[in-house]
Structures are given as structure tokens and as C-alpha cells.
Phi, psi and omega in degrees: 000135183268341180229165184287328182222146181222134178219139169235132183256126181242110175266158178294143183240350182207193186269009180300318178199077190290346185248007182241130175237154178240151177230120174252141182212130171251130175243115184291136175289128182294137189288340184276357183260129184222353176262169186297319187293322179301324180294327178289330181288318175305315181300316176299316177296323176290324174300310175311316182288318178299313175306310176301315176306320185287318175304313184302316178297317179291331180287323187266341180230092183289343177289340182284136180253329176227131175245132179251119177243139170245131171230143189230150173274145181238124177259142180305150177297343180281351185259161176240033174297139181239152176085191183163187178212159182235157171233136178236121174233147170228133191227137173228145177235111185276328173213137174261137179235180187292326186296310181294317177302311176302314179303313188293318180303312181304308180300316184302317189289310182299323184258003183051058180244127172057041168280146194298333185286348185252359181275134176243130188250121176232154177280154175223157174250153182230157177209128180286136180221136349288156179276079186264147176288158176313129182273137171304144172284141178254121180281129179281169179302314185297321177296315179293315178302315174302315182294314180297314176305316181298306181299326181291324176294326183288337179275347180287123174267141179263137174267000000 
């Protein structure tokens, strides 16, 4: 990796899932860390960064209801590290208040996350998988009886 951190934000572009966004992040594991306790600190820092990305997306795009984030560790090409770890977070904010707004802005500034000068927008294509035709609906017994009652009422003449 030429940089220490790489993140991609995927915003909804069609009606497949118009209120869900995704964040994918790779954070390089620092070469100078080599003991087990340091890896736990690295993981906590990665979770904090990922969470801040998710909050930033929700803050900038208020029509988004849920953001799902995946973070991975990235080892430099000069290491022989094997294995790794991942973090998965799904986040929703039902109501923004001044305190949360200020905290997210502060974290974004401190961690340099999604500041307007660094964003690059590109188009993407999507495909629903599997691409199934609309399935026919099956009428339940309760629905059939209710329909038959409505139809019977419509046929009865009132005097």
C-alpha cells in the first residue's frame, strides 16, 4: 500500500436499496508495532476510524438511514505477516442533536475523514442478484375468506 489508509464510500444510486450506504476501509498496520498489545490498540483505532466514516456519511447524506462499514488490516509488502482481521459495523442515527453533530465534526477533523477536498466521485454500476422475476403472491386461507366475504356483501341487494 502506498498510503496508510484507503476508504471507499458507496452511496445508493438506484432503487435497489435507496437508504443504505457502504464504507470499505483498509488501514495499514504500522511497521513499528510488533507486540500483541499493540495489535489490540491498532484494532481499536481502526474501529474508531470506521465508526467516524459511518457517522460522516450519515451527517453529509441525511436521506441515508443505515451505513454498513467493513474495515480490514493491510500489511506492507515488505512484511511476511499472514492472516488478519476485519471489523463490521452497521450504524443508524434516529435523531441528530447538537452534541452528536459537534462530536462527529471534531472526530472528522482530528482523523481527517471525508473532508471535502479529498473526495473523488465516480460512477458505479449495480446489479440485483439473483435477478428473479416478480414472484406470484399466494393468497392465504384467511385472505381468501376475507375476499369471499367482501364479494358476497357486494352481491347482496339492500332494500
